[in-house]
C-alpha positions as CSV (number, residue, x, y, z in Angstrom):
1,X,0.0,0.0,0.0
2,X,1.0,3.7,-0.4
3,X,0.6,5.2,3.0
4,X,0.9,8.8,4.2
5,X,1.9,9.1,7.9
6,X,1.2,12.5,9.5
7,X,3.7,12.7,12.3
8,X,5.8,9.9,10.9
9,X,9.1,11.4,12.1
10,X,8.3,11.3,15.8
11,X,8.6,8.7,18.5
12,X,5.6,6.5,17.6
13,X,5.6,7.5,13.9
14,X,9.2,6.4,13.3
15,X,8.4,2.9,14.7
16,X,5.4,2.7,12.4
17,X,7.5,3.7,9.4
18,X,10.0,0.9,10.2
19,X,7.2,-1.6,10.6
20,X,5.5,-0.6,7.3
21,X,8.7,-0.6,5.3
22,X,9.5,-4.1,6.6
23,X,6.0,-5.2,5.4
24,X,6.8,-3.8,1.9
25,X,4.6,-0.7,2.0
26,X,5.5,2.6,0.4
27,X,5.6,5.4,3.0
28,X,5.2,9.2,2.7
29,X,6.1,11.0,5.9
30,X,4.5,14.4,6.6
31,X,6.2,16.4,9.2
32,X,6.5,20.0,10.4
33,X,9.0,22.3,8.6
34,X,12.6,21.9,9.8
35,X,12.0,18.4,11.2
36,X,14.7,16.3,9.8
37,X,14.5,12.5,9.0
38,X,15.3,10.5,12.1
39,X,17.7,8.4,10.0
40,X,19.2,8.1,6.5
41,X,17.0,6.1,4.2
42,X,18.6,3.9,1.5
43,X,17.7,4.7,-2.1
44,X,15.9,1.4,-2.4
45,X,13.6,2.2,0.6
46,X,10.2,3.5,-0.5
47,X,10.2,6.6,1.6
48,X,9.2,10.2,0.8
49,X,9.8,12.9,3.4
50,X,7.5,15.9,3.0
51,X,7.2,18.9,5.3
52,X,4.3,21.3,5.6
53,X,1.5,22.8,7.8
54,X,-1.4,20.6,8.8
55,X,-3.6,23.7,8.7
56,X,-2.7,24.3,5.0
57,X,-5.2,22.8,2.6
58,X,-2.5,22.9,-0.2
59,X,0.1,21.0,2.0
60,X,-2.4,18.4,3.2
61,X,-3.8,17.7,-0.3
62,X,-0.3,17.2,-1.6
63,X,0.5,14.8,1.2
64,X,-2.6,12.6,0.6
65,X,-2.6,12.7,-3.2
66,X,-2.1,9.3,-4.5
67,X,-2.2,7.5,-1.2
68,X,-4.2,4.4,-0.4
69,X,-4.4,5.2,3.3
70,X,-3.5,7.7,6.0
71,X,-2.1,7.3,9.5
72,X,-2.8,10.3,11.6
73,X,-0.5,10.8,14.7
74,X,-0.2,14.6,14.9
75,X,-1.1,16.2,18.2
76,X,0.0,19.7,19.4
77,X,-0.9,19.3,23.0
78,X,-0.2,17.1,26.1
79,X,-2.8,15.8,28.6
80,X,-1.2,17.6,31.5
81,X,-1.3,21.0,29.8
82,X,-4.3,20.9,27.4
83,X,-6.7,22.3,30.0
84,X,-4.7,25.5,30.1
85,X,-6.0,26.5,26.7
86,X,-8.8,24.3,25.4
87,X,-9.5,26.6,22.5
88,X,-6.0,26.1,21.2
89,X,-6.5,22.4,21.5
90,X,-9.5,22.6,19.3
91,X,-8.0,25.0,16.8
92,X,-4.7,23.1,16.4
93,X,-6.0,19.5,16.5
94,X,-9.7,19.1,15.8
95,X,-10.1,21.7,13.0
96,X,-7.0,20.6,11.1
97,X,-8.1,17.0,11.4
98,X,-11.5,17.9,9.8
99,X,-9.5,19.6,7.0
100,X,-7.5,16.4,6.5
101,X,-10.7,14.3,6.3
102,X,-12.1,16.7,3.7
103,X,-8.9,16.5,1.7
104,X,-9.1,12.7,1.8
105,X,-12.6,12.7,0.5
106,X,-11.7,15.1,-2.3
107,X,-8.6,13.0,-3.3
108,X,-10.4,9.7,-3.0
109,X,-8.3,8.3,-0.2
110,X,-10.7,5.8,1.6
111,X,-8.8,4.6,4.7
112,X,-7.4,6.3,7.8
113,X,-6.0,5.0,11.1
114,X,-6.1,7.5,13.9
115,X,-4.2,7.4,17.2
116,X,-6.5,8.1,20.1
117,X,-5.7,8.0,23.8
118,X,-6.5,5.0,25.9
119,X,-5.2,6.9,28.9
120,X,-7.5,9.9,28.8
121,X,-10.7,9.3,26.8
122,X,-12.3,7.0,29.4
123,X,-11.6,9.2,32.5
124,X,-11.8,7.5,35.9
125,X,-12.1,3.8,35.6
126,X,-15.4,2.2,36.6
127,X,-13.8,-1.2,36.3
128,X,-10.5,-2.7,35.2
129,X,-9.4,-3.6,32.7
130,X,-11.3,-1.0,30.6
131,X,-12.9,-2.3,27.4
132,X,-14.1,-0.3,24.5
133,X,-17.7,-0.2,25.9
134,X,-16.6,1.6,29.1
135,X,-18.1,5.1,29.5
136,X,-16.0,7.9,28.1
137,X,-15.7,10.8,30.6
138,X,-12.4,12.5,29.8
139,X,-11.1,15.0,32.4
140,X,-8.7,16.8,30.1
141,X,-9.2,18.7,26.9
142,X,-6.7,16.4,25.2
143,X,-9.0,13.5,25.7
144,X,-12.1,15.5,24.8
145,X,-10.6,16.4,21.4
146,X,-9.4,12.9,20.8
147,X,-12.9,11.6,21.4
148,X,-14.5,14.3,19.2
149,X,-12.2,13.2,16.3
150,X,-13.3,9.6,16.9
151,X,-17.0,10.7,16.5
152,X,-16.2,12.7,13.3
153,X,-14.5,9.6,11.8
154,X,-17.7,7.7,12.4
155,X,-19.6,10.6,10.8
156,X,-17.4,10.6,7.7
157,X,-17.8,6.8,7.4
158,X,-21.6,7.3,7.3
159,X,-21.5,10.3,4.9
160,X,-18.6,9.4,2.6
161,X,-17.7,5.8,3.1
162,X,-14.4,6.7,4.7
163,X,-13.1,3.7,6.6
164,X,-11.6,5.0,9.8
165,X,-10.0,2.8,12.5
166,X,-9.3,4.3,15.9
167,X,-6.5,2.9,18.1
168,X,-6.8,4.0,21.7
169,X,-3.2,3.5,22.7
170,X,-2.1,3.1,26.3
171,X,1.3,4.5,27.6
172,X,3.9,3.7,25.0
173,X,7.6,3.7,25.6
174,X,10.8,2.7,23.7
175,X,13.4,4.0,21.4
176,X,13.3,7.6,20.2
177,X,11.0,8.7,23.0
178,X,11.8,12.3,23.9
179,X,12.1,12.9,27.7
180,X,12.5,16.6,27.2
181,X,8.8,16.8,26.0
182,X,7.5,14.6,28.8
183,X,6.2,12.0,26.4
184,X,6.0,9.3,29.1
185,X,7.1,8.2,32.5
186,X,9.5,5.5,31.2
187,X,11.5,7.9,29.0
188,X,11.7,10.6,31.7
189,X,12.6,8.2,34.5
190,X,15.3,6.4,32.4
191,X,16.8,9.7,31.2
192,X,17.0,11.1,34.8
193,X,18.4,7.9,36.1
194,X,21.2,7.8,33.5
195,X,22.0,11.4,34.3
196,X,22.1,10.7,38.1
197,X,19.2,13.1,38.7
198,X,16.5,12.7,41.2
199,X,13.3,11.3,39.8
200,X,10.2,13.3,40.6
201,X,7.0,11.3,41.1
202,X,3.5,12.9,41.4
203,X,1.8,11.4,44.4
204,X,2.8,8.4,46.5
205,X,3.6,6.0,43.6
206,X,0.3,4.2,43.7
207,X,-0.9,5.7,40.3
208,X,-1.1,2.8,37.9
209,X,-0.8,2.9,34.2
210,X,-0.8,0.5,31.2
211,X,2.7,0.5,29.6
212,X,3.3,-0.8,26.1
213,X,6.5,-1.1,24.0
214,X,6.4,1.1,20.9
215,X,7.2,-1.8,18.6
216,X,4.0,-3.5,19.7
217,X,2.2,-0.2,19.0
218,X,3.6,-0.1,15.5
219,X,2.5,-3.7,14.8
220,X,-1.1,-2.7,15.8
221,X,-1.1,0.1,13.3
222,X,0.2,-2.1,10.5
223,X,-2.6,-4.6,11.2
224,X,-5.2,-1.8,11.4
225,X,-4.1,-0.4,8.1
226,X,-5.5,-3.5,6.3
227,X,-8.4,-4.3,8.6
228,X,-11.8,-4.6,6.8
229,X,-13.9,-5.9,9.7
230,X,-16.9,-4.2,11.5
231,X,-15.1,-2.7,14.5
232,X,-14.1,0.9,14.5
233,X,-12.3,1.4,17.8
234,X,-9.7,-0.7,19.5
235,X,-7.8,-0.6,22.8
236,X,-4.1,-1.1,22.3
237,X,-2.3,-1.8,25.6
238,X,-0.7,-4.5,27.7
239,X,-3.9,-5.3,29.6
240,X,-2.2,-4.7,33.0
241,X,-1.9,-1.8,35.3
242,X,1.5,-1.1,36.7
243,X,2.0,1.2,39.7
244,X,4.7,3.9,39.4
245,X,6.6,2.4,42.3
246,X,6.6,-0.9,40.5
247,X,7.8,0.7,37.3
248,X,10.6,2.4,39.3
249,X,11.6,-0.9,40.8
250,X,11.7,-2.5,37.3
251,X,13.9,0.3,36.0
252,X,16.2,0.0,39.0
253,X,16.5,-3.7,38.4
254,X,17.4,-3.2,34.7
255,X,20.0,-0.5,35.6
256,X,21.3,-2.5,38.5
257,X,21.3,0.5,40.9
258,X,19.0,2.3,43.4
259,X,17.1,5.3,42.1
260,X,16.8,8.6,44.0
261,X,13.1,9.5,44.1
262,X,11.3,12.6,45.4
263,X,7.5,12.5,45.8
264,X,5.6,15.5,44.7
265,X,2.0,16.5,45.5
266,X,-0.6,14.4,43.6
267,X,-2.2,16.0,40.6
268,X,-6.0,16.3,40.2
269,X,-5.8,15.3,36.5
270,X,-4.3,11.9,37.2
271,X,-6.9,9.1,37.4
272,X,-5.9,6.5,40.0
273,X,-5.5,3.5,37.6
274,X,-5.8,2.6,34.0
275,X,-5.5,-0.7,32.1
276,X,-7.0,-1.5,28.8
277,X,-8.8,-4.7,27.9
278,X,-7.4,-5.9,24.5
279,X,-9.6,-8.9,23.7
280,X,-11.2,-7.0,20.7
281,X,-7.9,-6.3,19.1
282,X,-6.7,-9.8,19.7
283,X,-9.8,-11.2,18.1
284,X,-10.3,-8.8,15.2
285,X,-6.8,-7.7,14.4
286,X,-4.9,-10.8,15.4
287,X,-2.8,-8.5,17.6
288,X,-1.3,-8.9,21.0
289,X,1.8,-7.4,22.7
290,X,4.9,-9.6,22.4
291,X,7.6,-7.6,24.3
292,X,7.6,-8.0,28.1
293,X,8.3,-4.9,30.2
294,X,11.8,-5.9,31.3
295,X,12.8,-6.6,27.6
296,X,11.3,-3.3,26.5
297,X,13.1,-1.4,29.2
298,X,16.4,-3.0,28.3
299,X,15.9,-2.1,24.6
300,X,15.1,1.5,25.5
301,X,18.1,1.7,27.9
302,X,20.4,0.3,25.2
303,X,19.2,2.9,22.7
304,X,19.5,5.8,25.2
305,X,23.1,4.8,26.1
306,X,23.9,4.9,22.4
307,X,22.7,8.5,22.1
308,X,25.2,10.4,24.3
309,X,23.9,13.8,23.0
310,X,20.5,13.0,24.6
311,X,22.0,12.5,28.1
C-alpha cells in the first residue's frame, strides 16, 4: 500500500514507518518544517519525506494525493497542559483533522488509522481492565478532542464511506521517546536515572498505568491499516496496570542501581489506575503485545546509552 503518515518522524511514527517498510509498504512521511528525517534512508527504501503545515489545505492535499491510506498521529498538546488553553487544543487539533478528512474525500483516499488516547478518553475507571464499551468521561481537553475526532471519523464513514479505524493507545515507551517533551514516564525516568538526577513522582507512587513497548504499537497500526472488519475502535495496551513504584523498581533492576526519588503532591488530572482490555484487538486484528516490560526497558536503555547527545 501507499501510506501517508502524518507525524511519521516522531517517537511512535518512526516505529510505524519501520514496521510498514518491513512489510513492503511505500511510505510518505508528513512532518513540520525543519523536522529532519530520524535516520538516513537507502535509495531502495520506498520513503518520501514531506514537510508542511497541517492547517494548510494545499500542503495536506499534496500529502494525501495518490495515497491508499493515511495514518494520523499529529497532536499539538499534552494531557497535563491541554486544560490551560482548550480553544488552542480545538483550533490546532480538531479543526486541522477535519480539514485532513475533507482532503481525503476530495482526493479519493478511503482509509485512515487515527491514534487516540486509551489513557484519557475514558476518565476515571469504573472497572478494570477497561474495554471499548466503558463510558467515556475525559477530564482533560486532550481526551475530549481525541474523542471528538473519533466521532467525526464515524460521521465521515456514514457520509462518505471513509473507513476509519481508531486505536486507543495506552502508555507507549521505547526507542526515540523524547524525555524533554514529557512523552511518558518510562522515558523521563530512564533519562533522569542515567544522568544521576532525582526522579520526581507525582503522588505516593500508587498511580497505575498500562505501559506498552512502541514496537507492539507499530504492529497494531500495521494490522489496522489493512483491517476490513466491522469494529471501528480498538484498545491497544498490555492489559495490565503497573504502579509507578513498580515501574521504578523494574527500572532499578534493569539499571542495577538504586534510584533517588522525590515524591511531589498528587495532581488532580491523574486518574488512579488505567489498564486496557485488549480482547477485541486480539480477536479482530490478530494483535497482542509480544515484548515484556523488562525486555522493552532493556531495549530502551540500550538505545539511550547509544545516544550520548541526549544525556
